[in-house]
C-alpha positions as CSV (number, residue, x, y, z in Angstrom):
1,M,-16.3,-66.7,-127.7
2,P,-19.8,-65.9,-126.1
3,A,-19.9,-64.4,-122.5
4,P,-21.0,-66.8,-119.9
5,K,-24.4,-66.3,-118.3
6,P,-24.4,-64.9,-114.7
7,R,-25.7,-67.0,-112.1
8,V,-29.0,-66.4,-110.7
9,M,-30.2,-67.5,-107.5
10,S,-33.7,-68.6,-107.1
11,H,-36.0,-66.5,-104.9
12,A,-36.5,-69.9,-102.5
13,A,-32.5,-69.8,-102.2
14,A,-32.3,-66.1,-101.6
15,V,-34.7,-66.3,-99.0
16,G,-33.3,-69.3,-97.3
17,V,-29.3,-67.6,-97.6
18,W,-30.8,-64.5,-95.7
19,A,-33.0,-66.4,-92.9
20,A,-29.2,-68.3,-92.4
21,A,-27.6,-64.9,-92.1
22,Q,-30.1,-63.3,-89.6
23,L,-28.8,-66.1,-87.2
24,V,-25.2,-64.1,-86.8
25,P,-26.0,-62.2,-83.5
26,S,-23.8,-59.0,-83.4
27,P,-21.8,-59.5,-79.8
28,L,-22.3,-57.2,-77.0
29,L,-20.9,-55.5,-74.0
30,V,-23.6,-54.7,-71.8
31,I,-22.2,-51.8,-68.8
32,G,-24.2,-51.0,-66.2
33,K,-23.6,-49.6,-62.6
34,E,-20.9,-51.6,-60.9
35,H,-21.1,-54.4,-63.5
36,V,-19.8,-55.4,-66.9
37,G,-20.7,-58.1,-69.3
38,G,-21.5,-59.4,-72.1
39,G,-24.9,-60.5,-74.6
40,V,-25.8,-60.7,-78.0
41,R,-28.7,-59.2,-80.3
42,W,-30.5,-59.9,-84.0
43,Q,-32.3,-57.6,-85.6
44,L,-35.0,-57.8,-88.2
45,T,-36.4,-54.3,-90.4
46,P,-39.9,-55.5,-91.0
47,I,-40.2,-51.9,-93.2
48,L,-38.0,-49.8,-94.5
49,Y,-38.2,-46.3,-96.8
50,S,-35.1,-45.8,-98.4
51,F,-35.1,-41.9,-99.7
52,G,-31.4,-42.1,-101.4
53,I,-32.3,-44.5,-104.1
54,T,-35.3,-44.5,-106.3
55,E,-36.0,-47.5,-107.9
56,R,-38.1,-49.8,-105.2
57,P,-37.7,-47.4,-102.3
58,W,-40.2,-49.4,-100.0
59,R,-38.7,-52.4,-98.5
60,T,-39.5,-55.6,-96.4
61,F,-37.2,-57.7,-94.5
62,L,-34.9,-58.5,-97.3
63,V,-33.0,-54.7,-97.1
64,S,-30.0,-54.6,-99.5
65,P,-27.1,-52.4,-98.2
66,I,-27.4,-49.6,-100.7
67,A,-31.2,-49.0,-99.9
68,R,-30.1,-48.7,-96.4
69,H,-26.9,-46.9,-96.3
70,S,-27.4,-44.2,-99.1
71,G,-29.9,-42.7,-96.8
72,S,-33.4,-44.7,-95.0
73,I,-35.4,-45.0,-92.4
74,E,-36.5,-47.9,-90.8
75,L,-38.9,-50.2,-88.5
76,H,-36.9,-52.1,-86.5
77,V,-37.5,-55.3,-84.4
78,S,-34.2,-56.1,-82.1
79,P,-34.7,-59.4,-79.7
80,E,-31.3,-59.7,-77.3
81,W,-29.5,-61.2,-74.7
82,A,-28.0,-58.8,-72.6
83,C,-26.0,-60.6,-69.1
84,C,-27.0,-59.8,-65.8
85,A,-30.7,-58.5,-65.5
86,P,-31.0,-58.4,-61.2
87,E,-32.8,-60.3,-59.1
88,D,-32.6,-63.3,-61.4
89,R,-35.2,-61.6,-63.6
90,S,-35.1,-63.1,-66.9
91,S,-31.9,-61.3,-69.2
92,W,-33.7,-61.6,-72.1
93,L,-35.9,-58.4,-74.0
94,V,-36.6,-57.0,-77.4
95,R,-36.6,-53.7,-78.4
96,A,-39.0,-51.9,-81.5
97,G,-38.2,-48.8,-82.7
98,L,-37.0,-46.1,-85.4
99,R,-33.8,-45.6,-87.0
100,L,-32.3,-43.2,-89.6
101,Y,-29.1,-44.2,-91.6
102,L,-27.3,-41.7,-93.5
103,P,-24.4,-42.1,-95.5
104,L,-20.8,-40.5,-94.6
105,L,-18.5,-41.6,-97.6
106,E,-19.8,-43.3,-101.5
107,H,-23.5,-43.4,-100.5
108,G,-22.6,-44.9,-97.6
109,E,-21.0,-48.1,-99.2
110,K,-17.7,-47.3,-97.5
111,L,-19.7,-45.2,-94.5
112,S,-22.0,-44.3,-92.7
113,W,-23.9,-43.7,-89.4
114,S,-27.3,-44.0,-87.8
115,I,-29.7,-42.4,-85.1
116,G,-32.2,-44.0,-83.4
117,S,-35.0,-44.6,-80.9
118,A,-36.4,-47.5,-79.4
119,Y,-39.1,-48.8,-76.6
120,Y,-37.3,-51.9,-74.9
121,R,-39.7,-54.8,-73.0
122,A,-37.5,-56.9,-70.2
123,A,-38.3,-58.5,-67.7
124,G,-39.8,-56.1,-64.9
125,G,-41.2,-53.3,-67.3
126,G,-40.1,-51.2,-70.4
127,G,-38.8,-48.3,-71.2
128,A,-37.6,-45.7,-74.0
129,S,-33.5,-46.7,-75.6
130,F,-31.8,-44.2,-77.4
131,D,-28.8,-45.7,-80.0
132,L,-26.4,-44.1,-82.4
133,G,-23.8,-46.2,-84.9
134,L,-21.1,-46.0,-87.5
135,L,-20.7,-48.6,-89.9
136,T,-18.6,-49.7,-92.8
137,F,-18.1,-51.9,-95.7
138,N,-21.6,-51.8,-97.1
139,G,-22.7,-51.7,-93.3
140,A,-21.6,-55.5,-92.5
141,F,-19.7,-54.0,-89.6
142,G,-20.2,-51.3,-87.2
143,L,-19.8,-49.9,-83.6
144,N,-23.5,-48.9,-82.3
145,V,-24.2,-47.6,-78.4
146,T,-27.5,-48.3,-77.2
147,V,-28.5,-46.2,-73.9
148,S,-31.3,-47.4,-71.5
149,P,-31.2,-45.0,-68.5
150,W,-34.1,-47.1,-66.8
151,L,-33.1,-50.8,-67.9
152,A,-31.3,-52.0,-64.6
153,R,-27.8,-53.0,-64.8
154,R,-27.8,-52.5,-68.4
155,E,-28.2,-48.6,-69.2
156,L,-25.2,-48.9,-71.8
157,I,-24.6,-50.8,-74.5
158,S,-22.0,-51.4,-77.0
159,A,-22.9,-53.6,-79.9
160,L,-19.9,-54.5,-82.7
161,T,-22.7,-54.8,-85.2
162,I,-22.3,-57.7,-88.0
163,R,-25.1,-57.6,-90.4
164,L,-24.9,-60.2,-93.3
165,F,-26.8,-59.9,-96.3
């Protein structure tokens, strides 16, 4: 009996599934001076270079977990809503920056870490932020800590990173 042919998803269907998965936000714990709140964050990767793989090291938007977590550097854009901006300003902000991913176990499939920096723009101005993350299950889940020393009432943000691919 011949083996059944594997199902192949069309490019349009793959893009549709990817786009729908990107709508799932990562929940945030927002910590500021005398304040604790919540929020949500999304992430887009316009460009990534993977030095952990040899086939197609340059990726745009749709990035496979092995390309990211086996060792890579990415340009990312992250819109977020982080609770409780001061003086009734909007709690929405956007970050754009660079992040480095390095594998720890099984080429990053079981455990990887990330370090990055970004520029944020929020109501009232912008500034620098820095982050450190630990990711597991092919990068689908992780913990990321972002420090933004000049982002009033939102200086420290911890995210339960959810990346559905």
